[in-house]
N, C-alpha and C positions, 0 to 999 in steps of 0.2 A: 802866607808868603814863605814862611820858614820851611814848611813842608815841601814846597816847590823847589827850594834850593838845597834840599837834603841830599847829601852825597850818596851815590850808589856805587858799590864795588862788586860787580857781578862776574867779571871775567878774569881769566888767568893773567893776561898781559898787564892789567892795571895793578900797579903796586903802590900808588899814592894818588891824592886828589888832583894832581897837576894836570894842566891842559893836554900835554903830550905824553901822558902816561901810557896811552894805547896807540902808538904811532901806526902799527900795522893794521890794527882794527879800524883806525880812522881812514887811512889812505885807501884801503881796499874797498871803501864805499864808492870809489870810482867805477867799480863794476856796474853799479846801478845806473850811474850817470851815462856811461858809455852805451849800455844796453838801451837806455831811453832815447839817446840821440840817434843810434842806429835804426831803431824801430820807428822813430819819428819820420825818417826819410822814406820808410817803406809803407806808411799808412795814410798817404794822401787820400782825401775824400772818404775817410772812415772816421767819423767823429768820436765814436766810443773808443776805438783803438788809439786815436790821438789823445783822448782823455787819460787812457791807461799809461801812455808814454809820459804825460805830465806828472801823473801820480808816481810813476816809477822814478822819475827825476827827484821828486819830493822825498821818496823813501831814502835815496842816497844822501840828500841834505840832512834829513832828520836823524839818520843813523850816524852820520858824521858828527852832528851836534852832540849826540849821546855819548859817543866814544871819545869825545874831547872834553866836554863839560862834566859828564858823568853825574848829572843831577836829575831830580824827578821831572822837572819841566822838559828836559831834553829827552827823557824816556817817553814822555807823552808825544813829543815831536817825532820820535822814532816809530812808535807803534801805531799812531793814528793813520798815517798814509798807508801802512800795510793793511789795516782793516778796510780802508777805503778801496784799495786796489782789489781786495778779495770780493767786496760787494759789487763793485762796478763790473768786474770780470764775470761773476755769476750772472748778473743782469744781462750782459752782452751775449753770453752763451744761451741763456734762456730765450732772449729776443731773436737772435739771428741763427742759432743752431737748432734749438727746439722749435723755433718759429712761433713762439707764444705772442699773444697780444701784450701791450705794455703793462697793463695792470696785473694780469696773472704773473707775468715775468717779474714784476716788482714784488709781488706777494711771496713768490717762491724765493726770491733773493732775501727778503726779510726773514724768512724761515731759517736762514743760516745762523742767526743770533741765538734762538732757543736750541737749535741743533748743537752749536758749539758749547753753550752753557751746560747742556746735558752730558756731553761726551768728554769734555775736558777733565772733569773729576775722575772719570774712568781711566783715561790715559795717564793720569798722574801715578797710577799704581804699576805701570808697565816698566820693567827694568830698562835702563839706559835712556829710552825715549821719554820717560816720565818727567825728566828735567825740562823738556820742551813740550809739555802737555798742551800748553796754550795754542800751539801751532798744529798739533797732530790731526785735528778734525779736517784740516785743509787737504792734505794728500789723500785722506780717506774719501772725501767728497769728490775729488778729481777722479779717483779710480772708479767710484760709483757712476759718475757721469760717463766715463770711458766705457764701462761695461754696458750701460744702457744704450749707448750710441753705436756699439760695435757692428750691429747688423745694418743700420741705416746710414751711417757715416763712418766707415771703417778708418779712413785716413785721418779724420779728425780725432777719432777715438784713440788711435795709435799715438797721435801727437799729444793728447792729454795724458795718456799712460806714461809716455816718455817724460813729460813734465813732472808727473808725480814721482817717478823714479829718481830724477835729479833732486827733487825736493827732499825725498827721504834720505838721500846721501848727505845733503847739506844739513838736514836736521840731526843726523848722526854726528857730524862735525861740531855742530852747536852743542849737542848734548854731552860730548866727552871732553869739552874744553877744560873743565876743572879736574876731571879724572886723571888726565895725563899731564897736569900742570908741572909736576916735578920733573918729568922726563922731557917735556916740551915747554920751556918757559914762556914762549910767545903765545902758547895756547893754540887751539884749532878753530877759534871763532872766526878768524879771517877767511877760512874756507867756506863758512856759511855765507859770507858776503859774496865771494867770488862765484860760488855755485848758484846762489840765489839770483844774482844779477843775470847769469846765463839762463836760469830757469824762467824768470819773469819775462825776460825778452822773448824766450821761446814760446811762452804761453800767449803772448801778444801775436807772435807769428802764426801760431796754430789758429787763432781766431781770424787773423787776416786772411790766411789761405782759404779757410772755409767760406768766409764772406765773399771773397773775390770769385771763388769757384761757383758760388750760387748767384753771383751778379757779374756776368761777363762784360757788362758795360763799364765796370770799374777797372782802373789801371792795374 
């Protein structure tokens, strides 16, 4: 229990253990909430897209809890929905873009875990982005999917590549938060929230567009 309540001070904006020590980092989690609500209205009759919207909403709540409480349990609440979003999104793309059957789609989704475990240590040695090594397998995988889909689903591939580009910029903002702390006392982590809210909402939209185009009976 003591481990779960251990204080975490990971970002420039936080200067003490108090609840509102990271006001900008806390409030900018509205980006996730807004993106989830916008995409919820656009994803009727798409169960996996709706599931992604719910998870995106949970990402906003979990991140808010972490940037206010700043404890281990809140960090778990922050990162768990992110991992869930990644896995559900990969499954959705495997199922409805690659047109795999459910079990192969699920097996390829599960392969993300060993893929991330093998590549995260390598990313930790990369200058600047090494701080965010735990996230770096994601834009890499998105770009791989985009490249493989380019000839068969160019519009979807371009959408995925755009999402990967936004994610890389947001990862840069996350990675340099402590580096520029002296010059920018509020840090740059809040940009990670704003850009990630945009990126995750866009990724749902990319999936929605592909699914709707392949199913003209959908709204």
